[in-house]
ChimeraX commands (.cxc) that place a marker at each C-alpha (Angstrom):
marker #1 position 21.04,-11.52,14.80 radius 0.5
marker #1 position 20.55,-15.05,16.08 radius 0.5
marker #1 position 22.95,-17.22,18.06 radius 0.5
marker #1 position 23.09,-20.81,16.85 radius 0.5
marker #1 position 24.59,-23.83,18.58 radius 0.5
marker #1 position 27.96,-24.61,17.11 radius 0.5
marker #1 position 31.65,-24.32,17.65 radius 0.5
marker #1 position 33.73,-21.17,17.75 radius 0.5
marker #1 position 37.12,-20.24,19.26 radius 0.5
marker #1 position 35.50,-18.31,22.12 radius 0.5
marker #1 position 32.51,-20.44,23.05 radius 0.5
marker #1 position 29.81,-22.83,22.02 radius 0.5
marker #1 position 27.72,-20.50,19.84 radius 0.5
marker #1 position 28.05,-18.75,16.53 radius 0.5
marker #1 position 26.21,-15.64,15.35 radius 0.5
marker #1 position 24.06,-15.63,12.22 radius 0.5
marker #1 position 22.81,-12.33,10.83 radius 0.5
marker #1 position 19.22,-11.86,9.62 radius 0.5
marker #1 position 19.47,-8.35,8.07 radius 0.5
marker #1 position 16.06,-8.55,6.41 radius 0.5
marker #1 position 14.11,-8.83,9.68 radius 0.5
marker #1 position 13.62,-5.07,9.27 radius 0.5
marker #1 position 13.83,-4.28,5.56 radius 0.5
marker #1 position 12.79,-1.30,3.46 radius 0.5
marker #1 position 9.50,-2.20,1.82 radius 0.5
marker #1 position 8.28,-4.38,4.70 radius 0.5
marker #1 position 6.18,-2.95,7.53 radius 0.5
marker #1 position 7.08,-3.57,11.15 radius 0.5
marker #1 position 3.37,-4.14,11.76 radius 0.5
marker #1 position 3.35,-7.51,10.03 radius 0.5
marker #1 position 5.09,-10.86,10.35 radius 0.5
marker #1 position 5.16,-11.27,6.56 radius 0.5
marker #1 position 8.87,-10.51,6.24 radius 0.5
marker #1 position 11.18,-13.01,4.48 radius 0.5
marker #1 position 14.09,-12.98,6.94 radius 0.5
marker #1 position 11.78,-13.04,9.97 radius 0.5
marker #1 position 10.09,-16.12,8.56 radius 0.5
marker #1 position 13.49,-17.67,8.06 radius 0.5
marker #1 position 14.42,-16.89,11.67 radius 0.5
marker #1 position 11.19,-18.40,13.02 radius 0.5
marker #1 position 11.76,-21.45,10.83 radius 0.5
marker #1 position 15.26,-21.92,12.25 radius 0.5
marker #1 position 13.89,-21.53,15.78 radius 0.5
marker #1 position 11.25,-24.20,15.09 radius 0.5
marker #1 position 14.02,-26.46,13.80 radius 0.5
marker #1 position 16.00,-25.99,17.02 radius 0.5
marker #1 position 18.88,-24.16,15.35 radius 0.5
marker #1 position 18.71,-21.00,17.49 radius 0.5
marker #1 position 19.14,-20.48,21.23 radius 0.5
marker #1 position 19.13,-16.66,21.45 radius 0.5
marker #1 position 18.02,-13.67,19.39 radius 0.5
marker #1 position 19.86,-10.33,19.64 radius 0.5
marker #1 position 18.28,-7.13,18.29 radius 0.5
marker #1 position 19.31,-3.48,18.30 radius 0.5
marker #1 position 15.89,-2.47,19.66 radius 0.5
marker #1 position 12.83,-4.56,20.39 radius 0.5
marker #1 position 10.73,-2.70,17.82 radius 0.5
marker #1 position 13.18,-3.90,15.16 radius 0.5
marker #1 position 11.60,-7.32,15.69 radius 0.5
marker #1 position 7.99,-6.13,15.49 radius 0.5
marker #1 position 5.94,-3.06,16.35 radius 0.5
marker #1 position 2.59,-4.81,16.77 radius 0.5
marker #1 position 1.75,-6.09,20.25 radius 0.5
marker #1 position -0.41,-8.92,18.88 radius 0.5
marker #1 position 2.48,-10.14,16.69 radius 0.5
marker #1 position 4.93,-9.77,19.56 radius 0.5
marker #1 position 2.74,-12.02,21.72 radius 0.5
marker #1 position 2.93,-14.70,19.01 radius 0.5
marker #1 position 6.70,-14.37,18.76 radius 0.5
marker #1 position 7.11,-14.59,22.54 radius 0.5
marker #1 position 5.06,-17.82,22.56 radius 0.5
marker #1 position 7.46,-19.29,19.99 radius 0.5
marker #1 position 10.48,-18.12,22.01 radius 0.5
marker #1 position 9.09,-19.49,25.27 radius 0.5
marker #1 position 8.24,-22.86,23.75 radius 0.5
marker #1 position 11.87,-23.25,22.63 radius 0.5
marker #1 position 13.47,-21.44,25.61 radius 0.5
marker #1 position 14.89,-18.78,23.29 radius 0.5
marker #1 position 16.54,-15.79,24.98 radius 0.5
marker #1 position 15.68,-12.33,23.60 radius 0.5
marker #1 position 18.36,-9.66,24.04 radius 0.5
marker #1 position 18.25,-5.97,23.09 radius 0.5
marker #1 position 21.57,-4.17,22.73 radius 0.5
marker #1 position 20.23,-0.72,23.66 radius 0.5
marker #1 position 17.44,-1.64,26.11 radius 0.5
marker #1 position 17.80,-3.29,29.50 radius 0.5
marker #1 position 15.21,-5.93,30.37 radius 0.5
marker #1 position 14.99,-9.54,31.43 radius 0.5
marker #1 position 12.15,-11.58,29.94 radius 0.5
marker #1 position 12.48,-14.23,32.64 radius 0.5
marker #1 position 10.87,-11.91,35.25 radius 0.5
marker #1 position 7.41,-10.35,35.40 radius 0.5
marker #1 position 8.89,-6.85,35.64 radius 0.5
marker #1 position 11.07,-7.52,32.62 radius 0.5
marker #1 position 8.02,-8.63,30.60 radius 0.5
marker #1 position 6.14,-5.51,31.70 radius 0.5
marker #1 position 9.06,-3.34,30.56 radius 0.5
marker #1 position 9.09,-5.16,27.25 radius 0.5
marker #1 position 5.36,-4.66,26.71 radius 0.5
marker #1 position 5.70,-0.95,27.47 radius 0.5
marker #1 position 8.48,-0.63,24.91 radius 0.5
marker #1 position 6.37,-2.44,22.32 radius 0.5
marker #1 position 3.37,-0.25,23.13 radius 0.5
marker #1 position 5.40,2.84,22.32 radius 0.5
marker #1 position 6.64,1.21,19.11 radius 0.5
marker #1 position 3.09,0.46,17.99 radius 0.5
marker #1 position 1.97,3.97,18.99 radius 0.5
marker #1 position 4.76,5.48,16.87 radius 0.5
marker #1 position 3.76,3.37,13.86 radius 0.5
marker #1 position 0.06,4.28,14.16 radius 0.5
marker #1 position 0.86,7.98,14.70 radius 0.5
marker #1 position 3.04,8.01,11.58 radius 0.5
marker #1 position 0.26,6.36,9.57 radius 0.5
marker #1 position -2.24,8.98,10.77 radius 0.5
marker #1 position 0.09,11.80,9.77 radius 0.5
marker #1 position 0.53,10.30,6.30 radius 0.5
marker #1 position -3.24,9.92,5.86 radius 0.5
marker #1 position -3.83,13.50,6.99 radius 0.5
marker #1 position -1.18,14.78,4.58 radius 0.5
marker #1 position -2.70,12.86,1.67 radius 0.5
marker #1 position -6.18,14.18,2.52 radius 0.5
marker #1 position -4.93,17.78,2.73 radius 0.5
marker #1 position -3.08,17.46,-0.58 radius 0.5
marker #1 position -6.15,16.03,-2.32 radius 0.5
marker #1 position -8.30,18.86,-1.00 radius 0.5
marker #1 position -5.91,21.20,-2.82 radius 0.5
marker #1 position -6.40,19.24,-6.04 radius 0.5
marker #1 position -2.97,17.62,-5.98 radius 0.5
marker #1 position -2.53,14.25,-7.70 radius 0.5
marker #1 position -1.07,11.82,-5.17 radius 0.5
marker #1 position -0.05,9.05,-7.51 radius 0.5
marker #1 position -1.49,6.32,-9.68 radius 0.5
marker #1 position -2.31,6.19,-13.36 radius 0.5
marker #1 position -3.28,9.53,-14.85 radius 0.5
marker #1 position -6.85,9.10,-16.14 radius 0.5
marker #1 position -7.95,9.63,-19.72 radius 0.5
marker #1 position -8.58,13.31,-20.41 radius 0.5
marker #1 position -5.83,14.68,-18.18 radius 0.5
marker #1 position -2.10,15.31,-18.25 radius 0.5
marker #1 position 0.04,15.51,-15.13 radius 0.5
marker #1 position 2.18,18.58,-14.56 radius 0.5
marker #1 position 3.75,19.59,-11.23 radius 0.5
marker #1 position 1.38,17.20,-9.41 radius 0.5
marker #1 position -1.64,18.94,-10.95 radius 0.5
marker #1 position -4.06,17.37,-13.44 radius 0.5
marker #1 position -4.54,19.54,-16.52 radius 0.5
marker #1 position -7.15,18.86,-19.19 radius 0.5
marker #1 position -5.87,17.22,-22.36 radius 0.5
marker #1 position -8.29,18.59,-24.97 radius 0.5
marker #1 position -7.94,15.75,-27.48 radius 0.5
marker #1 position -8.46,13.07,-24.82 radius 0.5
marker #1 position -11.24,15.11,-23.20 radius 0.5
marker #1 position -13.11,14.93,-26.52 radius 0.5
marker #1 position -13.10,11.13,-26.26 radius 0.5
marker #1 position -14.41,11.32,-22.69 radius 0.5
marker #1 position -17.23,13.59,-23.85 radius 0.5
marker #1 position -17.96,11.18,-26.69 radius 0.5
marker #1 position -18.18,8.18,-24.35 radius 0.5
marker #1 position -20.50,10.04,-21.99 radius 0.5
marker #1 position -22.74,11.30,-24.79 radius 0.5
marker #1 position -22.95,7.97,-26.61 radius 0.5
marker #1 position -23.71,6.10,-23.40 radius 0.5
marker #1 position -26.63,8.43,-22.73 radius 0.5
marker #1 position -27.88,7.90,-26.29 radius 0.5
marker #1 position -27.39,4.14,-26.36 radius 0.5
marker #1 position -28.30,3.53,-22.72 radius 0.5
marker #1 position -26.08,0.45,-22.64 radius 0.5
marker #1 position -22.39,-0.08,-21.90 radius 0.5
marker #1 position -22.29,-3.21,-24.08 radius 0.5
marker #1 position -23.42,-1.26,-27.14 radius 0.5
marker #1 position -20.91,1.50,-26.38 radius 0.5
marker #1 position -18.21,-1.15,-26.04 radius 0.5
marker #1 position -19.08,-2.64,-29.43 radius 0.5
marker #1 position -19.10,0.80,-31.05 radius 0.5
marker #1 position -15.66,1.72,-29.73 radius 0.5
marker #1 position -14.24,-1.59,-30.95 radius 0.5
marker #1 position -15.82,-1.08,-34.38 radius 0.5
marker #1 position -14.23,2.38,-34.60 radius 0.5
marker #1 position -10.86,1.02,-33.38 radius 0.5
marker #1 position -10.77,3.50,-30.48 radius 0.5
marker #1 position -8.01,2.46,-28.06 radius 0.5
marker #1 position -7.28,3.24,-24.43 radius 0.5
marker #1 position -4.80,5.87,-23.29 radius 0.5
marker #1 position -1.20,4.88,-23.87 radius 0.5
marker #1 position 1.10,5.49,-20.93 radius 0.5
marker #1 position 4.87,5.23,-20.43 radius 0.5
marker #1 position 6.19,4.85,-16.89 radius 0.5
marker #1 position 9.32,6.50,-15.51 radius 0.5
marker #1 position 11.10,3.20,-16.06 radius 0.5
marker #1 position 10.16,3.28,-19.73 radius 0.5
marker #1 position 7.60,0.46,-19.67 radius 0.5
marker #1 position 4.54,1.08,-21.87 radius 0.5
marker #1 position 0.94,0.19,-21.10 radius 0.5
marker #1 position -2.46,0.91,-22.59 radius 0.5
marker #1 position -3.09,1.45,-26.27 radius 0.5
marker #1 position -5.50,-1.50,-26.37 radius 0.5
marker #1 position -9.22,-1.90,-26.97 radius 0.5
marker #1 position -11.47,-0.86,-24.10 radius 0.5
marker #1 position -13.01,-3.64,-22.05 radius 0.5
marker #1 position -16.50,-3.36,-20.62 radius 0.5
marker #1 position -14.99,-3.09,-17.14 radius 0.5
marker #1 position -12.81,-0.17,-18.23 radius 0.5
marker #1 position -15.86,1.62,-19.64 radius 0.5
marker #1 position -17.82,1.07,-16.42 radius 0.5
marker #1 position -14.91,2.56,-14.49 radius 0.5
marker #1 position -14.66,5.53,-16.87 radius 0.5
marker #1 position -18.38,6.33,-16.69 radius 0.5
marker #1 position -18.44,6.07,-12.89 radius 0.5
marker #1 position -15.19,7.97,-12.31 radius 0.5
marker #1 position -16.11,10.96,-10.12 radius 0.5
marker #1 position -12.86,12.61,-11.16 radius 0.5
marker #1 position -14.65,13.70,-14.36 radius 0.5
marker #1 position -17.05,15.70,-12.18 radius 0.5
marker #1 position -14.09,17.56,-10.74 radius 0.5
marker #1 position -14.04,15.51,-7.53 radius 0.5
marker #1 position -10.97,13.86,-6.04 radius 0.5
marker #1 position -12.35,11.13,-3.80 radius 0.5
marker #1 position -10.51,10.24,-0.61 radius 0.5
marker #1 position -12.31,8.15,1.99 radius 0.5
marker #1 position -15.66,9.87,2.67 radius 0.5
marker #1 position -14.51,13.17,1.18 radius 0.5
marker #1 position -14.97,14.24,-2.43 radius 0.5
marker #1 position -14.24,17.97,-2.72 radius 0.5
marker #1 position -14.65,19.61,-6.12 radius 0.5
marker #1 position -11.17,20.84,-6.90 radius 0.5
marker #1 position -10.47,19.84,-10.51 radius 0.5
marker #1 position -11.63,21.06,-13.93 radius 0.5
marker #1 position -14.87,19.19,-14.70 radius 0.5
marker #1 position -14.89,17.11,-17.89 radius 0.5
marker #1 position -18.46,15.86,-17.50 radius 0.5
marker #1 position -20.02,19.32,-17.79 radius 0.5
marker #1 position -21.86,19.72,-21.07 radius 0.5
marker #1 position -21.91,15.97,-21.76 radius 0.5
marker #1 position -24.77,15.02,-19.51 radius 0.5
marker #1 position -23.96,13.10,-16.36 radius 0.5
marker #1 position -23.89,9.32,-16.93 radius 0.5
marker #1 position -22.91,8.84,-13.29 radius 0.5
marker #1 position -26.52,9.58,-12.37 radius 0.5
marker #1 position -27.47,6.38,-14.21 radius 0.5
marker #1 position -26.92,2.95,-12.71 radius 0.5
marker #1 position -24.56,1.90,-15.53 radius 0.5
marker #1 position -25.68,-1.72,-15.19 radius 0.5
marker #1 position -26.78,-2.38,-18.74 radius 0.5
marker link #1:1,2 radius 0.2
marker link #1:2,3 radius 0.2
marker link #1:3,4 radius 0.2
marker link #1:4,5 radius 0.2
marker link #1:5,6 radius 0.2
marker link #1:6,7 radius 0.2
marker link #1:7,8 radius 0.2
marker link #1:8,9 radius 0.2
marker link #1:9,10 radius 0.2
marker link #1:10,11 radius 0.2
marker link #1:11,12 radius 0.2
marker link #1:12,13 radius 0.2
marker link #1:13,14 radius 0.2
marker link #1:14,15 radius 0.2
marker link #1:15,16 radius 0.2
marker link #1:16,17 radius 0.2
marker link #1:17,18 radius 0.2
marker link #1:18,19 radius 0.2
marker link #1:19,20 radius 0.2
marker link #1:20,21 radius 0.2
marker link #1:21,22 radius 0.2
marker link #1:22,23 radius 0.2
marker link #1:23,24 radius 0.2
marker link #1:24,25 radius 0.2
marker link #1:25,26 radius 0.2
marker link #1:26,27 radius 0.2
marker link #1:27,28 radius 0.2
marker link #1:28,29 radius 0.2
marker link #1:29,30 radius 0.2
marker link #1:30,31 radius 0.2
marker link #1:31,32 radius 0.2
marker link #1:32,33 radius 0.2
marker link #1:33,34 radius 0.2
marker link #1:34,35 radius 0.2
marker link #1:35,36 radius 0.2
marker link #1:36,37 radius 0.2
marker link #1:37,38 radius 0.2
marker link #1:38,39 radius 0.2
marker link #1:39,40 radius 0.2
marker link #1:40,41 radius 0.2
marker link #1:41,42 radius 0.2
marker link #1:42,43 radius 0.2
marker link #1:43,44 radius 0.2
marker link #1:44,45 radius 0.2
marker link #1:45,46 radius 0.2
marker link #1:46,47 radius 0.2
marker link #1:47,48 radius 0.2
marker link #1:48,49 radius 0.2
marker link #1:49,50 radius 0.2
marker link #1:50,51 radius 0.2
marker link #1:51,52 radius 0.2
marker link #1:52,53 radius 0.2
marker link #1:53,54 radius 0.2
marker link #1:54,55 radius 0.2
marker link #1:55,56 radius 0.2
marker link #1:56,57 radius 0.2
marker link #1:57,58 radius 0.2
marker link #1:58,59 radius 0.2
marker link #1:59,60 radius 0.2
marker link #1:60,61 radius 0.2
marker link #1:61,62 radius 0.2
marker link #1:62,63 radius 0.2
marker link #1:63,64 radius 0.2
marker link #1:64,65 radius 0.2
marker link #1:65,66 radius 0.2
marker link #1:66,67 radius 0.2
marker link #1:67,68 radius 0.2
marker link #1:68,69 radius 0.2
marker link #1:69,70 radius 0.2
marker link #1:70,71 radius 0.2
marker link #1:71,72 radius 0.2
marker link #1:72,73 radius 0.2
marker link #1:73,74 radius 0.2
marker link #1:74,75 radius 0.2
marker link #1:75,76 radius 0.2
marker link #1:76,77 radius 0.2
marker link #1:77,78 radius 0.2
marker link #1:78,79 radius 0.2
marker link #1:79,80 radius 0.2
marker link #1:80,81 radius 0.2
marker link #1:81,82 radius 0.2
marker link #1:82,83 radius 0.2
marker link #1:83,84 radius 0.2
marker link #1:84,85 radius 0.2
marker link #1:85,86 radius 0.2
marker link #1:86,87 radius 0.2
marker link #1:87,88 radius 0.2
marker link #1:88,89 radius 0.2
marker link #1:89,90 radius 0.2
marker link #1:90,91 radius 0.2
marker link #1:91,92 radius 0.2
marker link #1:92,93 radius 0.2
marker link #1:93,94 radius 0.2
marker link #1:94,95 radius 0.2
marker link #1:95,96 radius 0.2
marker link #1:96,97 radius 0.2
marker link #1:97,98 radius 0.2
marker link #1:98,99 radius 0.2
marker link #1:99,100 radius 0.2
marker link #1:100,101 radius 0.2
marker link #1:101,102 radius 0.2
marker link #1:102,103 radius 0.2
marker link #1:103,104 radius 0.2
marker link #1:104,105 radius 0.2
marker link #1:105,106 radius 0.2
marker link #1:106,107 radius 0.2
marker link #1:107,108 radius 0.2
marker link #1:108,109 radius 0.2
marker link #1:109,110 radius 0.2
marker link #1:110,111 radius 0.2
marker link #1:111,112 radius 0.2
marker link #1:112,113 radius 0.2
marker link #1:113,114 radius 0.2
marker link #1:114,115 radius 0.2
marker link #1:115,116 radius 0.2
marker link #1:116,117 radius 0.2
marker link #1:117,118 radius 0.2
marker link #1:118,119 radius 0.2
marker link #1:119,120 radius 0.2
marker link #1:120,121 radius 0.2
marker link #1:121,122 radius 0.2
marker link #1:122,123 radius 0.2
marker link #1:123,124 radius 0.2
marker link #1:124,125 radius 0.2
marker link #1:125,126 radius 0.2
marker link #1:126,127 radius 0.2
marker link #1:127,128 radius 0.2
marker link #1:128,129 radius 0.2
marker link #1:129,130 radius 0.2
marker link #1:130,131 radius 0.2
marker link #1:131,132 radius 0.2
marker link #1:132,133 radius 0.2
marker link #1:133,134 radius 0.2
marker link #1:134,135 radius 0.2
marker link #1:135,136 radius 0.2
marker link #1:136,137 radius 0.2
marker link #1:137,138 radius 0.2
marker link #1:138,139 radius 0.2
marker link #1:139,140 radius 0.2
marker link #1:140,141 radius 0.2
marker link #1:141,142 radius 0.2
marker link #1:142,143 radius 0.2
marker link #1:143,144 radius 0.2
marker link #1:144,145 radius 0.2
marker link #1:145,146 radius 0.2
marker link #1:146,147 radius 0.2
marker link #1:147,148 radius 0.2
marker link #1:148,149 radius 0.2
marker link #1:149,150 radius 0.2
marker link #1:150,151 radius 0.2
marker link #1:151,152 radius 0.2
marker link #1:152,153 radius 0.2
marker link #1:153,154 radius 0.2
marker link #1:154,155 radius 0.2
marker link #1:155,156 radius 0.2
marker link #1:156,157 radius 0.2
marker link #1:157,158 radius 0.2
marker link #1:158,159 radius 0.2
marker link #1:159,160 radius 0.2
marker link #1:160,161 radius 0.2
marker link #1:161,162 radius 0.2
marker link #1:162,163 radius 0.2
marker link #1:163,164 radius 0.2
marker link #1:164,165 radius 0.2
marker link #1:165,166 radius 0.2
marker link #1:166,167 radius 0.2
marker link #1:167,168 radius 0.2
marker link #1:168,169 radius 0.2
marker link #1:169,170 radius 0.2
marker link #1:170,171 radius 0.2
marker link #1:171,172 radius 0.2
marker link #1:172,173 radius 0.2
marker link #1:173,174 radius 0.2
marker link #1:174,175 radius 0.2
marker link #1:175,176 radius 0.2
marker link #1:176,177 radius 0.2
marker link #1:177,178 radius 0.2
marker link #1:178,179 radius 0.2
marker link #1:179,180 radius 0.2
marker link #1:180,181 radius 0.2
marker link #1:181,182 radius 0.2
marker link #1:182,183 radius 0.2
marker link #1:183,184 radius 0.2
marker link #1:184,185 radius 0.2
marker link #1:185,186 radius 0.2
marker link #1:186,187 radius 0.2
marker link #1:187,188 radius 0.2
marker link #1:188,189 radius 0.2
marker link #1:189,190 radius 0.2
marker link #1:190,191 radius 0.2
marker link #1:191,192 radius 0.2
marker link #1:192,193 radius 0.2
marker link #1:193,194 radius 0.2
marker link #1:194,195 radius 0.2
marker link #1:195,196 radius 0.2
marker link #1:196,197 radius 0.2
marker link #1:197,198 radius 0.2
marker link #1:198,199 radius 0.2
marker link #1:199,200 radius 0.2
marker link #1:200,201 radius 0.2
marker link #1:201,202 radius 0.2
marker link #1:202,203 radius 0.2
marker link #1:203,204 radius 0.2
marker link #1:204,205 radius 0.2
marker link #1:205,206 radius 0.2
marker link #1:206,207 radius 0.2
marker link #1:207,208 radius 0.2
marker link #1:208,209 radius 0.2
marker link #1:209,210 radius 0.2
marker link #1:210,211 radius 0.2
marker link #1:211,212 radius 0.2
marker link #1:212,213 radius 0.2
marker link #1:213,214 radius 0.2
marker link #1:214,215 radius 0.2
marker link #1:215,216 radius 0.2
marker link #1:216,217 radius 0.2
marker link #1:217,218 radius 0.2
marker link #1:218,219 radius 0.2
marker link #1:219,220 radius 0.2
marker link #1:220,221 radius 0.2
marker link #1:221,222 radius 0.2
marker link #1:222,223 radius 0.2
marker link #1:223,224 radius 0.2
marker link #1:224,225 radius 0.2
marker link #1:225,226 radius 0.2
marker link #1:226,227 radius 0.2
marker link #1:227,228 radius 0.2
marker link #1:228,229 radius 0.2
marker link #1:229,230 radius 0.2
marker link #1:230,231 radius 0.2
marker link #1:231,232 radius 0.2
marker link #1:232,233 radius 0.2
marker link #1:233,234 radius 0.2
marker link #1:234,235 radius 0.2
marker link #1:235,236 radius 0.2
marker link #1:236,237 radius 0.2
marker link #1:237,238 radius 0.2
marker link #1:238,239 radius 0.2
marker link #1:239,240 radius 0.2
marker link #1:240,241 radius 0.2
marker link #1:241,242 radius 0.2
marker link #1:242,243 radius 0.2
view
């Protein structure tokens, strides 16, 4: 909430809410938040003389961003007030207290991110599908990828023909001539995608997809934990795929 100069029955200021300063879908580790930008714009225009927050980390959780915000506040003599935390930014001790609070906020954000990354890595080691478009040749069931035999036949065909032709461009032309289309998908919201001719880029991605070797890649890890579609079709991923 920001206090703007104006008239009110009890004083010379009026309160303006900025509910989107901390909004679902926007990270506290960035300044790219619509309402925060609006607040900083109003401060630059001289429309605000104080900012009131529930906690300091509701404003930002990144120390580097907080330093930038404090510079803006200081340049305009803007008071920063936290409802649940006692500090005074006009003193050195108050600034130290504020920096400590922000340090803990940033630590909490980074710790949460590490836990999420560790959970994703552990789930992928178990062969669980953690989101994204289900690749050609698989169906998704209970967060597990199961082989779709009819689609797997097309994957085998693409691998085998690439090894015979030795050129993605020729494979691309052949698939177009045979009117072979990409996998058609329907999202949970009912929007459809796919069902179009393969592009060369899509074929490059298909031939280099390590998922078809049974590997779910996450960072530097690529454990074999899925049924392998490439087995018996040669291994085009051993080729450079640059033709």
